[in-house]
RODO-2510 file (C-alpha; in nm, 4 decimals, decimal comma):
residues 375
     n   res          X          Y          Z
     1     m     0,7193     0,6907    -4,3757
     2     t     0,3747     0,8439    -4,4200
     3     v     0,2340     1,1261    -4,2082
     4     e    -0,1134     1,2601    -4,1487
     5     h    -0,1766     1,6184    -4,2494
     6     p    -0,4389     1,8572    -4,1112
     7     e    -0,7431     1,9172    -4,3324
     8     g    -0,5808     1,7389    -4,6228
     9     n    -0,2987     1,9925    -4,6548
    10     p     0,0266     1,8166    -4,7485
    11     n     0,2414     2,0714    -4,5637
    12     i     0,2958     2,0779    -4,1886
    13     v     0,4815     2,3312    -3,9777
    14     k     0,5553     2,2005    -3,6294
    15     i     0,6349     2,4484    -3,3532
    16     h     0,8288     2,3136    -3,0569
    17     t     0,7525     2,5657    -2,7825
    18     e     0,9769     2,3935    -2,5303
    19     a     1,2704     2,4540    -2,7633
    20     a     1,1917     2,8268    -2,7496
    21     a     1,1953     2,8166    -2,3702
    22     s     1,5219     2,6226    -2,3761
    23     n     1,6755     2,8825    -2,6085
    24     l     1,5693     3,1593    -2,3730
    25     r     1,7346     2,9817    -2,0806
    26     s     2,0529     2,9401    -2,2854
    27     l     2,0553     3,3129    -2,3569
    28     s     1,9955     3,3898    -1,9914
    29     m     2,3091     3,1959    -1,8986
    30     r     2,5123     3,4441    -2,1048
    31     l     2,3854     3,7414    -1,9066
    32     d     2,5019     3,8866    -1,5781
    33     e     2,2791     3,8477    -1,2753
    34     g     1,9947     4,0972    -1,2803
    35     v     1,9801     4,1370    -1,6585
    36     q     1,6283     4,0611    -1,7775
    37     i     1,5038     3,9439    -2,1162
    38     m     1,2396     4,0887    -2,3466
    39     p     1,1679     3,8181    -2,6053
    40     v     1,0525     3,9731    -2,9315
    41     v     0,7297     3,8139    -3,0559
    42     k     0,6379     4,0567    -3,3332
    43     s     0,5240     3,9314    -3,6747
    44     d     0,3329     3,6426    -3,5184
    45     a     0,6465     3,5447    -3,3245
    46     y     0,8462     3,5312    -3,6474
    47     g     0,5861     3,2964    -3,7927
    48     h     0,5828     3,0645    -3,4911
    49     g     0,2488     3,1736    -3,3397
    50     i     0,2435     3,4742    -3,1087
    51     v    -0,0024     3,3347    -2,8540
    52     e     0,1500     2,9878    -2,8195
    53     i     0,5082     3,1143    -2,8031
    54     s     0,4213     3,3956    -2,5621
    55     r     0,2327     3,1651    -2,3266
    56     r     0,5376     2,9423    -2,2968
    57     l     0,7997     3,2146    -2,2660
    58     i     0,6271     3,4135    -1,9917
    59     q     0,6626     3,1124    -1,7653
    60     e     1,0381     3,1788    -1,7492
    61     n     1,1573     3,3879    -1,4543
    62     s     1,4023     3,5948    -1,6595
    63     v     1,1305     3,7405    -1,8834
    64     w     1,0683     4,1127    -1,8259
    65     g     0,7923     4,1333    -2,0837
    66     l     0,7260     4,0744    -2,4521
    67     g     0,8349     4,2908    -2,7456
    68     i     0,5545     4,3512    -2,9958
    69     a     0,5114     4,5610    -3,3104
    70     t     0,1497     4,6759    -3,3190
    71     v    -0,1541     4,7502    -3,1095
    72     q    -0,3120     4,4521    -3,2862
    73     d    -0,0433     4,2332    -3,1290
    74     a    -0,1403     4,3708    -2,7883
    75     i    -0,5091     4,3079    -2,8477
    76     c    -0,4363     3,9507    -2,9567
    77     l    -0,2299     3,8753    -2,6466
    78     r    -0,4679     4,0448    -2,4042
    79     n    -0,7631     3,8574    -2,5582
    80     a    -0,5657     3,5365    -2,5071
    81     g    -0,5484     3,6138    -2,1351
    82     i    -0,1849     3,7251    -2,1255
    83     t    -0,1557     4,0009    -1,8648
    84     d     0,2235     4,0328    -1,8640
    85     r     0,4089     4,3475    -1,9669
    86     l     0,3947     4,4285    -2,3401
    87     f     0,6343     4,6691    -2,5092
    88     l     0,5591     4,8446    -2,8383
    89     l     0,8996     4,8411    -3,0011
    90     a     0,8367     5,1316    -3,2393
    91     g     0,5506     5,3145    -3,0735
    92     c     0,1949     5,3621    -3,1902
    93     f     0,0216     5,5281    -3,4816
    94     p    -0,1915     5,8432    -3,4390
    95     g    -0,5295     5,7451    -3,3016
    96     d    -0,3999     5,4412    -3,1113
    97     e    -0,3071     5,6292    -2,7932
    98     a    -0,6293     5,5504    -2,6056
    99     a    -0,5993     5,1822    -2,6926
   100     v    -0,2415     5,1812    -2,5655
   101     a    -0,3562     5,3182    -2,2325
   102     e    -0,6519     5,0805    -2,2047
   103     l    -0,4362     4,7785    -2,2924
   104     d    -0,1704     4,8844    -2,0381
   105     v     0,1090     4,8722    -2,2946
   106     v     0,4565     5,0207    -2,2505
   107     v     0,5306     5,2457    -2,5455
   108     g     0,8649     5,2812    -2,7196
   109     a     0,8451     5,6510    -2,8034
   110     i     1,0299     5,7338    -3,1250
   111     s     0,9673     6,1095    -3,1523
   112     t     0,8663     6,4123    -2,9468
   113     e     0,5533     6,4315    -3,1603
   114     m     0,4555     6,0842    -3,0405
   115     i     0,5365     6,1783    -2,6824
   116     d     0,3077     6,4822    -2,7133
   117     r     0,0266     6,2634    -2,8512
   118     l     0,0620     6,0163    -2,5646
   119     q     0,0590     6,2970    -2,3096
   120     s    -0,2593     6,4461    -2,4539
   121     a    -0,4382     6,1110    -2,4516
   122     a    -0,3227     6,0220    -2,1001
   123     r    -0,4309     6,3608    -1,9647
   124     r    -0,7698     6,3310    -2,1342
   125     m    -0,8195     5,9834    -1,9863
   126     n    -0,6819     6,0845    -1,6460
   127     t    -0,4266     5,8055    -1,6547
   128     r    -0,0526     5,7540    -1,6970
   129     i     0,1328     5,5760    -1,9740
   130     h     0,4696     5,4056    -1,9361
   131     v     0,7260     5,5174    -2,1925
   132     h     1,0760     5,4174    -2,3025
   133     v     1,2498     5,6721    -2,5247
   134     k     1,4171     5,5340    -2,8367
   135     v     1,7504     5,6796    -2,9461
   136     d     1,8878     5,6608    -3,2996
   137     t     2,2562     5,5883    -3,2467
   138     g     2,3243     5,4654    -3,5981
   139     m     2,0393     5,2494    -3,7270
   140     g     1,8871     5,5428    -3,9171
   141     r     1,5348     5,4159    -3,8677
   142     y     1,3274     5,5132    -3,5614
   143     g     1,4232     5,7298    -3,2685
   144     l     1,5448     6,0674    -3,1476
   145     y     1,9073     6,1727    -3,1867
   146     p     2,1196     6,1700    -2,8694
   147     d     2,1293     6,5502    -2,8438
   148     q     1,7474     6,5616    -2,8628
   149     v     1,7185     6,3096    -2,5820
   150     a     1,9691     6,5007    -2,3687
   151     e     1,7694     6,8186    -2,4274
   152     m     1,4416     6,6647    -2,3142
   153     a     1,5971     6,4803    -2,0186
   154     g     1,6035     6,7937    -1,8070
   155     c     1,2391     6,8836    -1,8646
   156     l     1,0399     6,5618    -1,8410
   157     d     0,7830     6,7423    -1,6286
   158     r     0,6485     6,8822    -1,9564
   159     w     0,4698     6,5464    -1,9874
   160     p     0,3252     6,4870    -1,6377
   161     n     0,1030     6,1960    -1,7453
   162     l     0,3906     5,9928    -1,8824
   163     l     0,6217     5,7712    -1,6789
   164     f     0,9620     5,7754    -1,8514
   165     q     1,0831     5,4362    -1,7358
   166     g     1,3422     5,3481    -1,9950
   167     i     1,5782     5,4405    -2,2752
   168     y     1,6857     5,2145    -2,5612
   169     t     1,8495     5,1919    -2,9012
   170     h     1,9093     4,9310    -3,1709
   171     m     2,2264     4,7794    -3,3180
   172     p     2,2324     4,7388    -3,6989
   173     v     2,5602     4,5475    -3,7369
   174     a     2,5827     4,3422    -3,4172
   175     d     2,6085     4,0240    -3,6236
   176     d     2,9487     4,1461    -3,7451
   177     r     3,1676     4,1219    -3,4362
   178     d     3,4661     4,2700    -3,6223
   179     n     3,2823     4,5868    -3,7192
   180     d     3,4162     4,8756    -3,5075
   181     f     3,0875     5,0609    -3,5390
   182     n     2,9443     4,8365    -3,2675
   183     h     3,1938     4,9667    -3,0117
   184     h     3,1376     5,3225    -3,1327
   185     q     2,7626     5,2809    -3,0909
   186     i     2,7967     5,1368    -2,7407
   187     r     3,0151     5,4334    -2,6432
   188     i     2,7620     5,6852    -2,7793
   189     f     2,4726     5,5207    -2,5968
   190     s     2,6639     5,4705    -2,2714
   191     s     2,7720     5,8357    -2,2763
   192     l     2,4124     5,9473    -2,3284
   193     v     2,2909     5,7333    -2,0385
   194     r     2,5505     5,8940    -1,8093
   195     q     2,4544     6,2383    -1,9354
   196     i     2,0805     6,2040    -1,8732
   197     r     2,1457     6,0653    -1,5262
   198     e     2,3477     6,3759    -1,4478
   199     l     2,0518     6,5798    -1,5707
   200     g     1,8232     6,4058    -1,3238
   201     w     1,6579     6,1386    -1,5366
   202     r     1,7426     5,7934    -1,4033
   203     p     1,5554     5,5420    -1,6176
   204     d     1,4856     5,2039    -1,4629
   205     y     1,5566     5,0170    -1,7843
   206     v     1,8388     5,0631    -2,0332
   207     h     1,8543     4,8320    -2,3344
   208     m     2,0169     4,7957    -2,6753
   209     a     2,1238     4,4312    -2,7283
   210     n     1,9530     4,2144    -2,9885
   211     s     2,0231     3,8430    -3,0413
   212     a     2,3645     3,8882    -3,2011
   213     a     2,4733     4,1475    -2,9459
   214     i     2,3933     3,9102    -2,6604
   215     f     2,6561     3,6756    -2,8032
   216     n     2,9042     3,9268    -2,9404
   217     f     2,8998     4,2403    -2,7218
   218     p     2,8494     4,1954    -2,3454
   219     a     2,8970     4,5711    -2,2951
   220     s     2,5643     4,6228    -2,4713
   221     h     2,3609     4,4181    -2,2235
   222     f     2,2911     4,6872    -1,9605
   223     n     1,9946     4,5582    -1,7539
   224     l     1,7590     4,4410    -2,0308
   225     v     1,8105     4,2651    -2,3661
   226     r     1,5773     4,2065    -2,6615
   227     p     1,6465     3,8739    -2,8389
   228     g     1,4385     3,7879    -3,1408
   229     i     1,5779     3,5364    -3,3888
   230     a     1,7839     3,3496    -3,1268
   231     i     1,4649     3,2646    -2,9363
   232     y     1,3618     3,0688    -3,2445
   233     g     1,6900     2,8808    -3,2727
   234     s     1,8663     3,0761    -3,5448
   235     l     2,1644     3,3090    -3,5306
   236     p     2,2800     3,4079    -3,8801
   237     d     2,6462     3,4878    -3,9505
   238     s     2,7599     3,3449    -3,6191
   239     q     2,9700     3,0428    -3,5350
   240     d     2,8477     3,0544    -3,1762
   241     r     2,5064     2,8886    -3,1560
   242     l     2,5775     2,6766    -2,8511
   243     g     2,2576     2,5894    -2,6726
   244     l     2,0169     2,7057    -2,9446
   245     n     1,7663     2,4616    -3,0902
   246     p     1,5314     2,5074    -3,3874
   247     v     1,1734     2,5803    -3,2858
   248     m     1,0181     2,5276    -3,6298
   249     s     1,0246     2,2234    -3,8557
   250     f     0,8616     2,2074    -4,1982
   251     s     0,7668     1,8992    -4,3956
   252     s     0,5573     1,7860    -4,6884
   253     t     0,5001     1,4568    -4,8726
   254     i     0,5780     1,3073    -5,2096
   255     a     0,2734     1,3606    -5,4330
   256     s     0,3958     1,1915    -5,7510
   257     i     0,6888     0,9828    -5,8787
   258     k     0,8022     0,9129    -6,2322
   259     q     1,1029     0,7811    -6,4208
   260     m     1,2732     1,0366    -6,6439
   261     p     1,5293     0,9638    -6,9144
   262     a     1,8619     1,1411    -6,9478
   263     g     1,8450     1,4651    -7,1413
   264     r     1,4833     1,5400    -7,0497
   265     a     1,4190     1,9079    -6,9691
   266     i     1,2158     1,9796    -6,6599
   267     g     1,0026     2,2571    -6,5125
   268     y     0,9091     2,6090    -6,6169
   269     g     1,1456     2,7626    -6,8688
   270     h     1,3211     2,4265    -6,8928
   271     a     1,5698     2,5742    -6,6462
   272     a     1,7164     2,2289    -6,5769
   273     s     1,7596     1,8987    -6,7550
   274     i     1,8111     1,5436    -6,6360
   275     e     2,1766     1,4396    -6,6734
   276     k     2,1114     1,0663    -6,6377
   277     n     1,8126     0,8357    -6,6071
   278     s     1,6505     0,9447    -6,2823
   279     v     1,3602     0,8988    -6,0448
   280     v     1,1843     1,2337    -6,0015
   281     a     0,9361     1,3155    -5,7274
   282     v     0,6928     1,6052    -5,7067
   283     v     0,6613     1,7834    -5,3714
   284     p     0,3317     1,9788    -5,3416
   285     t     0,4917     2,2888    -5,1903
   286     g     0,5756     2,6140    -5,3642
   287     y     0,6290     2,9844    -5,3294
   288     d     0,2641     3,0267    -5,2315
   289     d     0,3595     2,8259    -4,9215
   290     g     0,6616     3,0456    -4,8503
   291     y     0,9085     2,8065    -5,0137
   292     m     1,0865     3,0729    -5,2119
   293     r     1,1345     3,0641    -5,5884
   294     s     1,4999     3,1583    -5,5373
   295     l     1,5526     2,7984    -5,4183
   296     s     1,5098     2,6863    -5,7787
   297     c     1,7851     2,4517    -5,8997
   298     r     1,9884     2,5022    -5,5811
   299     g     1,7992     2,3824    -5,2729
   300     f     1,7836     2,0386    -5,1115
   301     v     1,5308     1,8313    -4,9167
   302     l     1,5544     1,5134    -4,7102
   303     v     1,3669     1,1927    -4,7932
   304     k     1,4308     0,8871    -4,5723
   305     g     1,7539     1,0453    -4,4524
   306     t     1,8763     1,1017    -4,8085
   307     r     1,9694     1,4466    -4,9346
   308     c     1,7848     1,5171    -5,2617
   309     n     1,8464     1,8139    -5,4882
   310     i     1,5778     2,0365    -5,6353
   311     l     1,5334     2,0053    -6,0111
   312     g     1,4229     2,3120    -6,2036
   313     r     1,2183     2,6060    -6,0851
   314     i     0,9966     2,6233    -5,7796
   315     c     0,6342     2,6485    -5,8937
   316     m     0,3455     2,8149    -5,7133
   317     k     0,2326     2,4927    -5,5461
   318     a     0,4987     2,2328    -5,6352
   319     f     0,8600     2,1549    -5,7139
   320     m     1,0537     1,8535    -5,8330
   321     v     1,3405     1,6667    -5,6643
   322     d     1,5746     1,3863    -5,7643
   323     v     1,4987     1,0830    -5,5445
   324     s     1,7118     0,8378    -5,7430
   325     n     1,9253     0,7590    -5,4349
   326     v     1,6312     0,7127    -5,1994
   327     p     1,5587     0,3470    -5,1188
   328     e     1,2154     0,2567    -5,2584
   329     p     1,0647     0,6070    -5,2717
   330     a     0,6863     0,6131    -5,2672
   331     v     0,3970     0,8555    -5,2853
   332     g     0,3204     0,9669    -4,9311
   333     d     0,6800     0,9536    -4,8081
   334     r     0,7709     1,2375    -4,5769
   335     v     0,9790     1,5190    -4,7274
   336     v     1,1738     1,7277    -4,4769
   337     l     1,2188     2,0883    -4,5874
   338     i     1,3415     2,2180    -4,2500
   339     g     1,4364     1,9680    -3,9830
   340     s     1,5980     1,6285    -3,9482
   341     s     1,5645     1,2899    -4,1092
   342     d     1,7798     1,0108    -3,9667
   343     s     2,1268     1,1655    -3,9274
   344     q     2,0720     1,4444    -4,1812
   345     t     1,9515     1,7964    -4,0975
   346     i     1,8472     2,1021    -4,2950
   347     t     1,8294     2,4204    -4,0882
   348     v     1,6445     2,7396    -4,1738
   349     d     1,9863     2,9038    -4,2017
   350     d     2,0799     2,6454    -4,4681
   351     l     1,7598     2,7244    -4,6538
   352     a     1,8224     3,0991    -4,6261
   353     s     2,1742     3,0592    -4,7639
   354     w     2,0490     2,8662    -5,0677
   355     a     1,7703     3,1196    -5,1244
   356     n     2,0069     3,4162    -5,0832
   357     t     1,7930     3,5653    -4,8074
   358     i     1,7776     3,5608    -4,4263
   359     s     1,6193     3,3141    -4,1871
   360     y     1,3846     3,5836    -4,0535
   361     e     1,2096     3,6144    -4,3898
   362     l     1,1725     3,2412    -4,4407
   363     l     1,0388     3,1764    -4,0904
   364     c     0,7788     3,4520    -4,1249
   365     l     0,6693     3,3321    -4,4691
   366     i     0,6597     2,9603    -4,3966
   367     g     0,5104     2,9902    -4,0502
   368     t     0,2188     3,2079    -4,1530
   369     r     0,1332     3,0352    -4,4815
   370     n     0,1009     2,6734    -4,3655
   371     p    -0,0945     2,4786    -4,1046
   372     r     0,0886     2,4968    -3,7707
   373     i     0,0906     2,2264    -3,5093
   374     t     0,2174     2,3249    -3,1652
   375     v     0,4164     2,0435    -3,0062
***
């Protein structure tokens, strides 16, 4: 089967936006009534295209807003005509405060220093900025410690130009449902929320659950959740993927075919050799295209529904596969790197396992380094 490729590029990434919307609805079914969803679309929607994915997701009633990483994300979405709520997951850099106010972005404040900067900018511009305060309950990355948040909760009038609408934290081991730290973290955060309410701060939004926590820890849902990878159809280290469908597929074509005799070494460093007379195909995809070098000698592709193993090392723009079992292989045949062919499927989680990495990394690399077609 031959396929047409944009601008002569042999590699195609297809993005199925309806699958993303379907995944969001599946996640929503796991939540109690009234719990809203903040899909995370940072890093170009994990390589899926921030504008196209966002436009589809905001059509769903359960969406509270979109989680983004940078002011540049906000500019991109606003320029695309998206007026929905945007949330800066880890705040803004010094000098970006005015842009945050002008773009009407909700800021995840990660320090009192950032809160002070936002207050100064808002006062100078005679406006108000919406803020959620981030708490470090065990991730060790961004956020104030619980005692710092409790201390500031009783004196929020120090920042009269800020609207403290929410409080949130992040779960580092939610994909491990047997790890007791998850329950410990939920207790710490829940206790803090009760404490600040007693001190007079009653935030409208309380959130901590990521994709894995939505599945594994209902007590972490509160009234807002922040799924990322599950929106895109992946959920690493989980047996419970019911209702999730891949959003990205990745394919290339056979560029060359040759017969190789048994005993012939192949590829850089002669890292592999042919064990028996074989038909070897070259796929014009490599680590420059996000197809990681760690897949060398251990990954698989699909050609005409046949599983074919990678021979030797992944090159910058090519790799070799054994197509001996493929019926009448030919130059131009479709090569499925992520996706399905007949009854066979390779998922991004399969690829990540072979490459000894995570699906997040592969999706971001592949999605941003190849032509994307939105289906």
